[in-house]
C-alpha positions as CSV (number, residue, x, y, z in Angstrom):
1,X,-8.1,-41.2,-11.7
2,X,-8.2,-38.3,-12.8
3,X,-6.4,-35.5,-10.5
4,X,-8.5,-33.5,-7.7
5,X,-10.3,-30.4,-9.5
6,X,-8.4,-27.8,-7.2
7,X,-7.0,-27.8,-4.2
8,X,-9.1,-30.2,-1.5
9,X,-8.5,-28.2,2.1
10,X,-10.2,-30.5,4.0
11,X,-7.9,-33.2,2.8
12,X,-5.0,-30.5,4.2
13,X,-7.2,-30.8,7.3
14,X,-7.5,-34.4,7.8
15,X,-3.8,-35.1,7.1
16,X,-2.7,-32.5,10.0
17,X,-5.2,-33.6,12.2
18,X,-3.6,-37.4,11.5
19,X,-0.1,-36.8,11.7
20,X,-1.0,-34.8,15.2
21,X,-3.0,-37.8,16.6
22,X,-0.2,-40.2,15.6
23,X,2.1,-38.7,17.5
24,X,-0.1,-38.2,20.6
25,X,-0.9,-41.9,19.4
26,X,2.9,-42.6,20.1
27,X,2.7,-41.9,23.7
28,X,0.8,-44.7,25.5
29,X,-1.1,-44.1,28.0
30,X,-2.5,-40.7,30.0
31,X,-0.3,-37.5,28.8
32,X,0.1,-33.5,29.7
33,X,0.4,-31.5,26.9
34,X,2.0,-28.0,26.7
35,X,1.8,-26.4,24.0
36,X,3.0,-22.7,22.7
37,X,0.4,-20.2,23.1
38,X,0.2,-19.0,19.4
39,X,-0.4,-22.6,18.7
40,X,-3.1,-24.0,20.3
41,X,-5.8,-21.4,17.9
42,X,-3.7,-22.8,14.5
43,X,-3.8,-26.7,16.2
44,X,-8.0,-26.0,17.4
45,X,-8.8,-25.4,13.3
46,X,-8.5,-29.2,12.5
47,X,-8.3,-30.9,16.4
48,X,-10.3,-30.3,19.0
49,X,-9.6,-30.7,22.9
50,X,-12.4,-33.4,23.1
51,X,-10.3,-35.5,20.1
52,X,-7.0,-34.8,22.1
53,X,-8.6,-36.4,25.3
54,X,-9.1,-39.8,23.1
55,X,-5.7,-39.8,22.2
56,X,-4.9,-39.6,26.0
57,X,-4.3,-35.9,26.6
58,X,-5.4,-35.5,30.4
59,X,-4.6,-32.2,30.8
60,X,-2.8,-29.1,28.4
61,X,-0.7,-26.0,29.8
62,X,0.5,-23.2,28.2
63,X,4.6,-23.2,27.4
64,X,4.3,-19.2,28.0
65,X,2.6,-19.9,31.4
66,X,5.6,-22.1,33.2
67,X,2.8,-24.3,35.4
68,X,3.4,-27.9,34.3
69,X,2.3,-30.4,37.3
70,X,3.6,-33.3,38.5
71,X,0.9,-35.6,37.7
72,X,1.4,-37.7,34.4
73,X,4.0,-39.7,34.0
74,X,4.2,-38.9,30.2
75,X,4.8,-35.3,29.3
76,X,4.5,-33.9,25.6
77,X,5.9,-30.7,24.3
78,X,4.7,-29.2,21.4
79,X,6.5,-25.5,20.0
80,X,7.5,-23.7,17.3
81,X,10.7,-25.5,15.9
82,X,12.0,-21.5,14.8
83,X,12.2,-20.3,18.0
84,X,15.0,-20.2,20.1
85,X,13.4,-19.1,23.5
86,X,10.7,-21.1,23.1
87,X,13.4,-24.0,23.3
88,X,15.3,-22.7,26.4
89,X,11.4,-22.8,28.3
90,X,11.2,-26.3,27.0
91,X,14.6,-27.1,28.6
92,X,14.2,-25.4,31.6
93,X,10.7,-27.0,32.5
94,X,12.3,-30.0,31.7
95,X,14.8,-29.9,34.0
96,X,12.7,-28.1,37.2
97,X,10.6,-31.2,36.0
98,X,13.4,-34.0,37.1
99,X,14.4,-32.3,39.7
100,X,11.0,-31.9,41.7
101,X,9.3,-34.6,40.8
102,X,9.8,-38.2,42.7
103,X,9.0,-40.4,39.4
104,X,10.9,-40.5,36.3
105,X,9.0,-38.8,33.5
106,X,8.9,-39.9,29.6
107,X,9.3,-36.5,28.0
108,X,8.7,-36.2,24.4
109,X,9.3,-32.5,22.4
110,X,7.2,-32.1,19.2
111,X,8.6,-29.1,16.8
112,X,6.2,-27.5,14.6
113,X,6.7,-27.6,11.2
114,X,10.3,-29.1,11.4
115,X,13.0,-30.2,13.8
116,X,16.0,-27.2,13.8
117,X,19.4,-27.5,14.5
118,X,19.7,-25.0,16.7
119,X,16.9,-26.8,18.6
120,X,19.1,-29.7,19.0
121,X,21.7,-27.5,20.4
122,X,20.4,-26.0,22.9
123,X,18.2,-29.0,24.3
124,X,22.0,-30.9,24.3
125,X,23.7,-27.6,26.0
126,X,20.7,-28.0,28.6
127,X,21.6,-31.7,29.3
128,X,18.1,-33.0,28.4
129,X,18.9,-34.1,24.8
130,X,20.0,-37.9,25.9
131,X,16.4,-38.0,28.1
132,X,14.1,-36.9,25.5
133,X,12.0,-38.3,22.8
134,X,12.3,-35.8,19.9
135,X,10.2,-35.6,16.7
136,X,8.2,-33.0,14.0
137,X,4.9,-32.3,13.1
138,X,5.1,-31.4,9.5
139,X,2.5,-28.9,10.5
140,X,2.4,-26.3,7.3
141,X,-0.6,-25.0,6.0
142,X,-3.6,-24.7,7.7
143,X,-7.2,-24.2,5.8
144,X,-9.4,-20.8,7.6
145,X,-11.5,-21.9,4.9
146,X,-12.2,-23.5,1.4
147,X,-10.5,-20.8,-0.3
148,X,-8.0,-19.6,2.7
149,X,-4.9,-21.5,3.1
150,X,-2.3,-19.9,6.0
151,X,1.0,-21.0,7.8
152,X,1.3,-21.3,11.7
153,X,3.8,-19.1,11.9
154,X,3.3,-15.8,14.2
155,X,4.8,-12.7,13.5
156,X,5.0,-12.8,9.7
157,X,4.9,-9.6,8.6
158,X,7.4,-8.2,11.1
159,X,9.8,-11.3,10.5
160,X,9.9,-10.4,6.9
161,X,10.2,-7.0,6.9
162,X,11.4,-5.6,9.7
163,X,13.8,-8.0,10.9
164,X,14.3,-9.2,7.0
165,X,14.2,-12.9,8.3
166,X,13.6,-15.4,5.2
167,X,12.6,-18.2,7.7
168,X,8.8,-18.1,6.6
169,X,9.8,-18.2,2.4
170,X,11.0,-21.3,3.0
171,X,8.2,-22.7,5.1
172,X,6.0,-21.2,2.7
173,X,8.0,-23.4,0.0
174,X,7.8,-26.0,2.1
175,X,4.0,-25.7,2.0
176,X,3.8,-25.3,-1.6
177,X,5.6,-28.8,-2.8
178,X,3.2,-31.3,-1.1
179,X,0.6,-29.0,-3.6
180,X,3.1,-29.8,-6.3
181,X,3.5,-33.2,-5.3
182,X,0.1,-33.9,-5.2
183,X,-1.7,-31.9,-7.9
184,X,1.1,-31.6,-10.5
185,X,3.6,-28.6,-11.0
186,X,2.5,-25.2,-11.0
187,X,2.4,-24.8,-14.9
188,X,3.6,-21.0,-14.7
189,X,4.6,-18.8,-11.3
190,X,4.3,-15.5,-12.0
191,X,5.0,-12.8,-9.3
192,X,6.0,-9.7,-8.0
193,X,8.7,-8.2,-5.5
194,X,12.3,-9.7,-4.5
195,X,11.1,-12.3,-1.9
196,X,8.5,-13.4,-4.1
197,X,11.7,-14.2,-6.5
198,X,13.3,-16.1,-3.5
199,X,10.3,-17.9,-2.4
200,X,10.2,-18.8,-6.6
201,X,13.5,-19.6,-6.9
202,X,13.3,-21.9,-3.7
203,X,10.7,-23.6,-5.7
204,X,12.8,-24.5,-8.6
205,X,15.8,-25.8,-6.6
206,X,13.5,-28.0,-4.3
207,X,11.8,-29.2,-7.4
208,X,15.4,-30.2,-9.2
209,X,16.0,-32.0,-5.3
210,X,13.1,-33.9,-5.3
211,X,14.0,-35.0,-9.1
212,X,17.7,-36.2,-8.7
213,X,16.2,-37.9,-4.8
214,X,15.9,-42.0,-5.8
215,X,14.2,-42.5,-3.1
216,X,11.4,-40.1,-3.0
217,X,8.1,-41.0,-3.4
218,X,7.0,-38.7,-6.2
219,X,5.3,-39.9,-8.4
220,X,5.4,-39.2,-12.0
221,X,2.8,-37.2,-12.7
222,X,3.8,-35.0,-9.7
223,X,6.9,-33.9,-11.6
224,X,4.6,-33.0,-14.6
225,X,2.4,-29.6,-15.1
226,X,-0.5,-29.9,-12.9
227,X,-4.1,-30.0,-15.6
228,X,-5.8,-28.8,-12.5
229,X,-4.0,-25.6,-11.3
230,X,-3.6,-22.7,-14.1
231,X,-0.7,-20.9,-12.1
232,X,0.9,-19.8,-8.8
233,X,0.9,-15.8,-8.6
234,X,3.6,-14.7,-5.8
235,X,2.8,-11.1,-4.1
236,X,6.0,-10.0,-1.8
237,X,4.0,-8.0,0.8
238,X,6.6,-5.0,0.2
239,X,5.1,-4.1,-3.1
240,X,2.0,-2.8,-1.6
241,X,2.6,-1.4,2.0
242,X,-0.2,1.1,1.3
243,X,-3.1,-1.5,1.4
244,X,-2.8,-2.7,4.9
245,X,-2.2,0.8,6.6
246,X,-5.6,2.0,5.6
247,X,-8.8,1.2,7.5
248,X,-10.6,-1.9,6.7
249,X,-14.8,-1.4,5.3
250,X,-15.8,-4.7,4.9
251,X,-17.8,-6.3,7.8
252,X,-15.1,-8.7,8.4
253,X,-12.1,-6.1,8.0
254,X,-14.0,-3.8,10.6
255,X,-14.8,-6.6,13.5
256,X,-10.7,-7.4,12.6
257,X,-10.1,-3.6,13.4
258,X,-12.4,-3.4,16.4
259,X,-12.3,-6.7,18.2
260,X,-9.5,-8.8,16.1
261,X,-9.9,-11.9,14.6
262,X,-7.8,-14.9,15.2
263,X,-8.1,-18.3,14.0
264,X,-11.4,-17.5,12.6
265,X,-12.5,-16.4,16.0
266,X,-12.9,-13.3,17.9
267,X,-13.4,-12.4,21.6
268,X,-16.1,-10.2,22.4
269,X,-17.4,-8.2,25.3
270,X,-20.7,-10.4,26.3
271,X,-21.8,-7.1,27.4
272,X,-22.0,-6.6,23.5
273,X,-23.7,-10.0,22.4
274,X,-24.5,-11.7,25.6
275,X,-23.8,-14.6,26.8
276,X,-23.7,-18.1,25.0
277,X,-27.2,-19.7,24.8
278,X,-26.9,-22.1,27.0
279,X,-25.6,-19.8,29.7
280,X,-28.8,-17.3,29.7
281,X,-30.1,-17.7,32.7
282,X,-26.9,-17.5,34.8
283,X,-25.9,-14.3,33.0
284,X,-28.8,-12.9,33.8
285,X,-29.0,-13.4,37.8
286,X,-25.5,-11.8,37.9
287,X,-26.1,-8.9,35.2
288,X,-23.8,-6.4,37.1
289,X,-21.0,-8.5,37.0
290,X,-20.4,-9.5,33.9
291,X,-18.5,-6.4,32.5
292,X,-15.5,-7.0,31.1
293,X,-15.3,-11.1,30.5
294,X,-15.5,-11.9,26.9
295,X,-16.7,-14.6,25.0
296,X,-15.2,-16.5,21.8
297,X,-17.3,-16.3,18.9
298,X,-16.9,-18.7,16.0
299,X,-16.3,-16.2,12.2
300,X,-16.2,-18.5,9.4
301,X,-18.7,-20.1,6.9
302,X,-19.9,-22.6,8.8
303,X,-22.1,-19.4,10.4
304,X,-24.2,-18.8,6.6
305,X,-25.4,-15.5,7.8
306,X,-21.8,-14.0,8.2
307,X,-21.0,-15.9,5.2
308,X,-23.2,-13.7,3.2
309,X,-22.1,-10.6,5.7
310,X,-18.3,-10.6,5.6
311,X,-17.3,-9.7,2.6
312,X,-19.9,-6.7,2.1
313,X,-18.9,-3.2,2.6
314,X,-20.3,-2.5,5.9
315,X,-22.3,-0.1,4.7
316,X,-25.0,-2.5,3.7
317,X,-24.7,-4.7,6.0
318,X,-27.7,-3.2,8.3
319,X,-30.3,-3.5,5.3
320,X,-28.6,-7.6,4.8
321,X,-29.4,-8.0,8.6
322,X,-32.6,-6.0,8.4
323,X,-33.7,-8.2,5.4
324,X,-33.1,-11.7,6.7
325,X,-34.6,-11.0,10.1
326,X,-37.6,-10.7,7.8
327,X,-37.1,-13.8,5.9
328,X,-36.6,-15.7,9.3
329,X,-40.1,-14.3,10.9
330,X,-41.9,-15.1,7.5
331,X,-41.0,-18.6,7.9
332,X,-41.2,-18.9,11.4
333,X,-45.0,-17.4,11.2
334,X,-45.6,-20.5,8.1
335,X,-46.3,-22.9,11.0
336,X,-49.6,-21.5,11.6
337,X,-50.1,-22.4,7.3
338,X,-49.0,-26.0,8.1
339,X,-52.2,-27.9,7.4
340,X,-51.3,-31.5,7.7
341,X,-48.9,-33.6,9.7
342,X,-46.2,-34.4,6.9
343,X,-45.6,-30.8,6.7
344,X,-46.4,-30.0,10.4
345,X,-43.5,-32.6,11.0
346,X,-41.0,-30.7,7.9
347,X,-41.5,-27.3,10.0
348,X,-40.5,-29.0,13.4
349,X,-37.2,-30.8,11.0
350,X,-35.9,-27.1,10.3
351,X,-36.9,-25.7,13.5
352,X,-33.2,-26.3,14.6
353,X,-31.6,-24.5,12.3
354,X,-33.9,-21.9,12.3
355,X,-33.0,-21.1,16.3
356,X,-29.5,-21.8,15.1
357,X,-30.0,-18.6,12.3
358,X,-32.0,-16.5,14.8
359,X,-28.9,-16.9,17.2
360,X,-26.7,-15.8,14.3
361,X,-28.5,-13.1,13.4
362,X,-28.9,-11.6,17.1
363,X,-24.8,-12.0,17.7
364,X,-24.3,-10.0,14.2
365,X,-27.0,-7.5,15.0
366,X,-25.5,-6.6,17.8
367,X,-21.9,-6.9,16.7
368,X,-23.0,-4.1,14.0
369,X,-24.9,-1.6,16.4
370,X,-21.4,-1.7,17.7
371,X,-19.9,-1.3,14.7
372,X,-22.3,1.7,14.2
373,X,-21.6,3.5,17.2
374,X,-17.6,3.4,16.5
375,X,-18.0,4.6,12.9
376,X,-20.1,7.4,13.9
377,X,-17.5,9.0,16.3
378,X,-15.7,11.9,15.2
379,X,-12.1,10.2,15.8
380,X,-13.3,7.7,13.5
381,X,-14.6,9.6,10.6
382,X,-11.4,12.2,10.8
383,X,-9.0,9.4,10.5
384,X,-11.0,8.0,7.3
385,X,-10.6,11.7,5.9
386,X,-7.2,12.0,6.2
387,X,-6.5,8.2,4.8
388,X,-9.0,8.8,2.0
389,X,-7.7,12.2,0.9
390,X,-3.7,10.8,0.9
391,X,-5.0,8.0,-1.4
392,X,-6.4,9.9,-4.1
393,X,-3.6,11.9,-4.3
394,X,-4.7,15.5,-2.2
395,X,-1.6,17.8,-1.1
396,X,-0.3,15.9,2.0
397,X,0.9,18.8,3.9
398,X,-2.8,19.6,4.2
399,X,-3.4,17.2,6.4
400,X,-1.0,17.3,9.0
401,X,-3.4,19.9,11.1
402,X,-5.5,17.3,11.4
403,X,-2.6,14.9,12.3
404,X,-1.3,17.2,14.7
405,X,-5.1,17.5,16.4
406,X,-5.9,13.6,16.4
407,X,-1.6,13.9,18.8
408,X,-2.9,16.0,21.0
409,X,-6.1,14.3,21.4
410,X,-4.0,11.2,22.5
411,X,-5.4,9.4,19.8
412,X,-3.6,5.8,20.3
413,X,-0.4,5.7,19.2
414,X,-0.7,3.4,16.3
415,X,-3.6,5.0,14.9
416,X,-1.0,8.6,14.7
417,X,1.6,5.8,13.3
418,X,-0.8,4.7,10.6
419,X,-1.6,7.9,8.8
420,X,2.2,9.4,9.2
421,X,3.6,5.9,7.2
422,X,0.8,5.7,4.8
423,X,1.8,9.2,4.0
424,X,5.3,8.3,3.3
425,X,4.3,5.2,1.4
426,X,2.3,7.3,-1.2
427,X,4.3,10.7,-1.2
428,X,7.9,8.8,-1.4
429,X,9.2,10.1,2.5
430,X,7.9,13.1,4.5
431,X,9.8,16.7,4.1
432,X,12.6,16.6,5.9
433,X,11.2,19.3,8.3
434,X,7.9,17.8,8.0
435,X,8.7,14.4,9.3
436,X,11.4,15.7,12.7
437,X,7.9,17.7,13.8
438,X,6.4,14.9,14.1
439,X,8.9,12.9,15.3
440,X,9.6,15.7,18.4
441,X,5.2,15.4,19.0
442,X,5.4,11.6,19.0
443,X,8.4,11.2,21.6
444,X,6.1,14.4,23.3
445,X,3.2,12.9,23.9
446,X,4.0,9.1,24.2
447,X,7.2,8.6,25.3
448,X,11.0,8.5,24.8
449,X,10.9,5.1,24.6
450,X,9.8,5.4,21.0
451,X,12.6,6.6,19.5
452,X,13.0,3.1,19.0
453,X,10.0,2.4,17.6
454,X,10.2,5.1,15.0
455,X,13.6,3.9,14.0
456,X,12.2,0.2,13.7
457,X,9.6,2.1,10.7
458,X,12.7,3.9,9.3
459,X,14.5,0.3,8.9
460,X,11.2,-1.2,7.6
461,X,10.6,2.2,5.0
462,X,7.4,2.8,6.4
463,X,8.4,6.6,7.8
464,X,11.4,7.9,6.0
465,X,12.4,11.2,5.0
466,X,12.2,12.5,1.6
467,X,14.8,13.0,-0.3
468,X,15.6,14.2,-3.7
469,X,17.4,11.1,-5.0
470,X,14.7,9.2,-3.9
471,X,13.1,6.9,-6.5
472,X,9.9,8.6,-6.2
473,X,10.8,11.4,-8.3
474,X,11.2,9.0,-11.5
475,X,8.2,9.0,-13.5
476,X,6.5,5.8,-14.5
477,X,7.9,4.3,-17.4
478,X,11.4,5.7,-16.7
479,X,14.1,5.1,-15.1
480,X,15.8,1.4,-14.3
481,X,13.6,-1.4,-14.9
482,X,13.2,-2.9,-11.5
483,X,12.1,0.2,-8.8
484,X,13.3,0.0,-5.5
485,X,9.9,1.7,-4.6
486,X,6.4,1.6,-5.4
487,X,5.5,5.1,-7.3
488,X,1.8,5.4,-6.0
489,X,1.3,8.1,-7.5
490,X,1.4,6.9,-11.1
491,X,-0.1,3.9,-10.6
492,X,-2.8,5.6,-9.1
493,X,-3.9,6.7,-13.1
494,X,-2.1,4.2,-14.8
495,X,-4.0,1.0,-12.3
496,X,-7.1,3.4,-11.8
497,X,-6.8,2.6,-7.8
498,X,-9.1,5.0,-7.2
499,X,-12.7,4.6,-8.3
500,X,-14.7,7.6,-7.7
501,X,-18.6,5.7,-8.2
502,X,-18.7,3.3,-6.1
503,X,-21.5,0.8,-6.1
504,X,-21.8,-1.0,-2.4
505,X,-24.9,-2.4,-2.7
506,X,-24.3,-4.0,-5.9
507,X,-20.5,-3.6,-6.2
508,X,-18.8,-3.9,-9.9
509,X,-15.1,-3.4,-9.0
510,X,-12.8,-4.2,-6.2
511,X,-12.9,-0.7,-4.9
512,X,-15.5,-1.4,-2.7
513,X,-13.8,-2.9,-0.2
514,X,-12.4,0.4,0.8
515,X,-15.2,2.4,-0.7
516,X,-12.9,4.0,-3.2
517,X,-9.2,3.0,-3.1
518,X,-8.9,-0.5,-5.3
519,X,-6.0,-2.3,-3.6
520,X,-2.7,-2.5,-5.4
521,X,-1.7,-6.3,-4.7
522,X,-5.2,-7.0,-5.8
523,X,-4.6,-5.3,-9.1
524,X,-1.5,-6.7,-10.1
525,X,-3.4,-9.9,-9.6
526,X,-6.0,-8.8,-11.8
527,X,-3.4,-8.0,-14.8
528,X,-2.6,-11.9,-14.8
529,X,-6.4,-13.3,-14.4
530,X,-8.4,-10.5,-15.4
531,X,-6.4,-9.0,-18.0
532,X,-9.2,-8.1,-20.8
533,X,-11.1,-6.5,-17.7
534,X,-8.5,-4.0,-16.1
535,X,-7.2,-3.1,-19.6
536,X,-10.9,-1.5,-20.4
537,X,-11.3,-0.2,-17.2
538,X,-7.6,1.5,-17.6
539,X,-7.4,2.0,-20.9
540,X,-11.3,2.5,-22.2
541,X,-10.3,-0.4,-25.0
542,X,-9.6,-3.5,-25.2
543,X,-7.5,-3.2,-28.5
544,X,-4.0,-4.2,-26.7
545,X,-5.3,-7.0,-24.3
546,X,-3.9,-10.0,-25.6
547,X,-5.5,-12.7,-27.7
548,X,-3.6,-15.9,-25.7
549,X,-5.3,-16.7,-22.2
550,X,-4.5,-14.2,-19.5
551,X,-2.0,-16.9,-17.5
552,X,-0.1,-17.9,-20.4
553,X,0.6,-14.3,-21.2
554,X,1.9,-13.3,-17.9
555,X,2.3,-9.7,-17.1
556,X,2.0,-8.8,-21.1
557,X,0.2,-5.3,-21.3
558,X,1.8,-4.5,-18.1
559,X,5.6,-4.4,-18.7
560,X,5.4,-0.5,-18.5
561,X,3.3,-0.2,-15.2
562,X,5.5,-2.5,-13.5
563,X,8.0,-0.7,-13.5
564,X,6.8,1.9,-11.4
565,X,6.2,-1.0,-8.9
566,X,8.9,-2.3,-6.0
567,X,10.6,-5.3,-6.9
568,X,11.6,-8.3,-9.8
569,X,9.2,-9.1,-12.0
570,X,9.3,-12.6,-12.8
571,X,7.0,-15.4,-15.1
572,X,8.7,-18.6,-15.1
573,X,6.9,-21.7,-17.2
574,X,8.2,-24.9,-15.2
575,X,7.6,-28.0,-18.1
576,X,7.8,-31.6,-17.9
577,X,8.3,-34.6,-19.8
578,X,6.4,-33.3,-23.2
579,X,4.9,-36.8,-24.9
580,X,2.9,-37.3,-21.0
581,X,1.9,-33.8,-21.0
582,X,0.3,-33.8,-24.5
583,X,-0.9,-37.8,-23.6
584,X,-2.3,-36.6,-20.5
585,X,-3.8,-32.9,-22.0
586,X,-5.9,-35.5,-24.7
587,X,-7.3,-37.7,-21.9
588,X,-8.5,-34.6,-19.3
589,X,-9.1,-32.3,-22.0
590,X,-9.2,-28.8,-21.1
591,X,-12.9,-27.5,-20.4
592,X,-12.9,-28.3,-16.9
593,X,-12.4,-25.2,-14.2
594,X,-8.8,-24.2,-13.4
595,X,-7.6,-23.0,-10.1
596,X,-5.2,-20.1,-9.6
597,X,-3.2,-19.8,-6.7
598,X,-2.3,-16.4,-5.2
599,X,0.3,-16.6,-2.2
600,X,0.8,-13.3,-0.6
601,X,4.3,-13.2,1.5
602,X,4.5,-11.2,4.3
603,X,0.7,-11.6,5.0
604,X,-2.7,-10.5,3.1
605,X,-6.0,-8.3,5.2
606,X,-8.9,-9.6,5.6
607,X,-10.5,-7.1,3.0
608,X,-7.9,-8.0,0.1
609,X,-8.9,-11.7,0.5
610,X,-12.7,-10.1,0.1
611,X,-11.1,-8.3,-3.2
612,X,-10.2,-11.5,-4.3
613,X,-13.0,-13.4,-3.8
614,X,-14.4,-10.6,-5.8
615,X,-12.0,-11.7,-8.9
616,X,-12.9,-15.1,-8.0
617,X,-16.9,-14.7,-8.7
618,X,-16.3,-12.5,-11.8
619,X,-14.0,-15.9,-13.3
620,X,-16.7,-18.3,-11.9
621,X,-17.0,-21.4,-14.5
622,X,-13.7,-20.4,-15.8
623,X,-11.7,-20.2,-12.4
624,X,-11.3,-20.7,-8.9
625,X,-8.7,-18.2,-6.6
626,X,-7.1,-19.7,-3.9
627,X,-5.4,-17.7,-1.4
628,X,-2.5,-18.7,0.5
629,X,-0.2,-16.8,3.0
630,X,2.2,-16.8,5.9
631,X,-0.9,-14.8,7.8
632,X,-3.0,-12.7,8.6
633,X,-2.6,-9.1,8.7
634,X,-3.5,-5.3,9.2
635,X,-2.4,-2.2,10.2
636,X,-2.4,-2.9,13.8
637,X,0.6,-6.0,12.5
638,X,2.1,-3.5,10.6
639,X,2.8,-1.1,12.4
640,X,2.4,-2.8,16.1
641,X,5.2,-5.3,14.8
642,X,7.7,-1.6,15.1
643,X,6.5,-0.3,18.8
644,X,8.8,-0.8,20.9
645,X,6.6,-2.5,24.2
646,X,8.7,-1.5,27.0
647,X,8.9,1.7,28.8
648,X,11.9,3.9,30.1
649,X,10.1,5.9,33.0
650,X,9.1,8.7,33.1
651,X,11.5,11.5,35.2
């Protein structure tokens, strides 16, 4: 059978569902399920509660709520095996269950995605390991959409960039290996960044371990380069910290900025979008009481209207909704023109689809109106103006008065820190005098507990003092071959990160997602898979473009530019049995569409996903882009990882 053309995300969902239900089925009879809150959303993407009920789940409790009852003899705990605090909580709840219950419970613990030595040790020291059954659910990539896969991992950015915890790199390697086993080796692994190199080395080590294991079920095809996947591109988040600090300006990105999107769902106030259709009469009866109530809405490609809107710049969403409203009105009025019973029957069959689309239109119109109010506020526009001035290369000190005014207006701390971190990242740090001034103002305005916040930001390299020894001063093409800081001033021109004239209605460049700024991370991907187009854009000529296909030439043409980007650069070719590769090439040919897997370590923003989809459209018919990531992030998550949550009190 010919290999699958690309990565089958539905097969990944089906396997995850089958693995989970198999573990539930292994516990006979009714059971209570205690689940870690951060896992409930990812699991909900492939297994609905009704499905769990079919497999004997009676009640579901959140582990963090510590409210497990004794109504069922069978109890299953489902939690992350990477977190010691969750293991301690499970051990405590098991001991209490044994003490207060009059029946002998059968307890099972399922660790996601693996069973760890630390958790075993904690359960053993608590004296419960011998009384329970322990299993692992190898839940790695979860499809958010047909072209987006993410790990079921909480706080990927904080762990990797703040705590320097490499677990997410190992889990990413574990998630990528099954793709190699199914579709063949990634023929070429290309990447930028120190963490990206660690992931590449882990993949090579896991491949050699699999090859050495005589009992491994790896097929011969699995150890040959894939005929359907062209390459794996790995981008370390630390390579480009500017992009996630900017305000996202696509429709999906703006909803994420305003309300937060988790696992393809957003909690929206019912005063904005109204009650769910089935609850409408009740909502009308108690309208004054609806303030503060939330309604969960689904935001993915199953909603055809949202699929059209999400990657568009917010500036054109209003006209798009207008167009859809007119089309729906026209189609609905067409019922009056039905002259025969067959035409009438056809309209009636389409009616549920019209009604669903009408409801979706109402929801997104309400969301757009709310977003319009948000984007028309003076503070939003002042913040956006500072951001755009900084990325375009204006003198950073000219923005300080505005930032000081925003602090005086008591804007949320995260908004202020995003602006300061943006200046620091672009300019190679703030002048020591300016940095001390802003630190003092932040501590006075928001509290002295944020001494820890400022320390964390410095630890991540997001808010630092500028020094003469800072590599920011090294001109493009000069200095060491591997930089330890990204020089945005040099890259702004060499990769054309700023595009002055952006057609948001009919975009011709990825810069439309930030209304003029092209994400550096996606430009690096373009340097590999859209080499000809990027060289033409940046140099105005295709003379330097390599004659070979883009992936096979790796970073060729951009070697000097990469010296201004933080971290190591690599381009690794994976080879298999030469005779087998030639035979398969003759059988399958080379005319079909190839898949390019782009892996972001440390998280990816929704605007970067939109930009990568735009790149994919430009390659349609030749290549398909699939995005893999350790998590979805934004400026709130980047800066929020450093913010001290405790309060030292006021005195």
